[in-house]
N, C-alpha and C positions, 0 to 999 in steps of 0.2 A: 375451725372449731371455735376459736376465740371470737370471731366475727359474729357467729350465731348467738352467742351468749350476750354480746353487746346489743344486738338487735332485739333480743328477748327482753333485756333490761329496759330498752327504750320503749318497747311496746307496753311493758308493765307501768312505766312512768306515764304514758299517755292514758292508759286505763285508770290509773290513780287520779290523774288530773280531771278526767271526765267524771269520776265519782265525786270529787271535791266540788266540781261545778254543779252537779246534780244536787248536792246537799246545800250549796249556796243559793240555789233557786228556791227561795222561800216566799210563799204567798201569805201575807198576814191574815189572821182569822177573819178580819173585818172586810177584806177586799171584795170577795164575791157577794156578801150581803149588800154592801154599798152599791156595787155594780148592778145587782138585781133591783135594788130600790130605784136607782136612776132609770133603768129600763122600764120598770113598772110605772114610774111617773110619766114616762113618755107615752105608755099605753093609755094611762088615764087622761093625759092631755089630748091625744089623738081621738080617744073615744068620747070626748066631751064630758067626762065625769067631773071635771074640775071647773066647768063653765067655759063659755066662749073666750073670755080674756086669757085663759090659760094657754090657748093656742099660740098666743104671741110670746109666751114664755118657753116655748119648745127649745130655743137655743141654750137655756140654763142647764137642763140635764145632759144635753149633748156636750156642752163644754165641760160639765162635771165628769163625763166619761173620758174625755181627752185628758183632763187633769189627773184623773185616777190612774190612767196608763202611765203618765209621766212620773207620778209618785211611785208606782210599782218599779219602774226602771231605776229610779234613784235608790230605792230601798234595796233592791236585789243586786244592782250593779250589772244587770244582764239585759241586753237589748234583744228582744225576740222578733225583730223585724228584719227583713232582707231575704235574699235568695238562699243563703246558706244557714239561716237561723233554724234551730230545732223546732219541730212542729208536732211532736208526739207520734211521728211515723204515720203509716197508713190509717191506723185506728184513730189517732188524734185528728188527722185531717177529716176523716169521715164523721167523727163526733162533732167537730166544728161546723162542717157543712150541714149536718142535720139540725144543729142548734140554730144556725143562721136562718135556715129555711123555717124553722119553728118560730123564730122572732118575726119574720116577715108575715107569717100566718097570723100570729098574735096581733100584730099591728093592724092587719087587714080586717080580722074579725072584730077587734075592738072598735075600729072606725065604722064598719058596717052596722054592727049591732048597737053600739053606743051612740055614735054621732048621727048616723043616718036614720036608724029606726027608733032612737030614743030610749033604748033599754040600757040605762046607765049602769045598773048593777053588774052587767056582764063585763064591763071594763075593769071593775074592781076584782072580779074573780080571775080574769085573765092576768091582771097585774100581780095578784097573789101567787098564781101558778108560775108566773115568770120569775118572781123573786126566788121561790123554792127551786125551780128548774135551773136557774143561773148558779145557785150555790152547788147543787148536785153535779151539774155538768162541769162547772169550773174546777171543782176538786178532783173529779175523775180525769179531766184534761191535764191537771198538774201532775197527777201520778203517771200518766202516759208520757208526759214530757220528761219527767225525772228518769223513768225507765229507759227512754231513748238516749238520754245523755249518759247513763250508766252503761249503755250497750246491752241492756237486758230486754228481751221480748216480754211485753206485758199482756 
């Protein structure tokens, strides 16, 4: 009987640690807008809206995205990479898969309409939608990730 209460106490400690980790997982308010702006800049560059020389500056926002990820890991103290890393569960993985497919489509449409057909304003519209979409999807993914860490179905 005493062994069961010890196991229950240990499980309670694990649950409390998961809740503390979920609360520690903090995304600054500026993270998703900055990520969206970097991705939007890439769409503008690929779409030719910033001129031909901007194509040579594509590494700048790419490096910015990498640096932003490192800043996030440093601020939160949590590394979300690896096989055992939390991923928001099935809904989080599905959300990210849809988002990444949407990114690819945005880049393709921006390139085709903006760069190939010369309709530059479409790249601006796609970039704006991408900024807003990144903020919305990013915040939803954060909530799914926290729910997974807490052990609560979202």
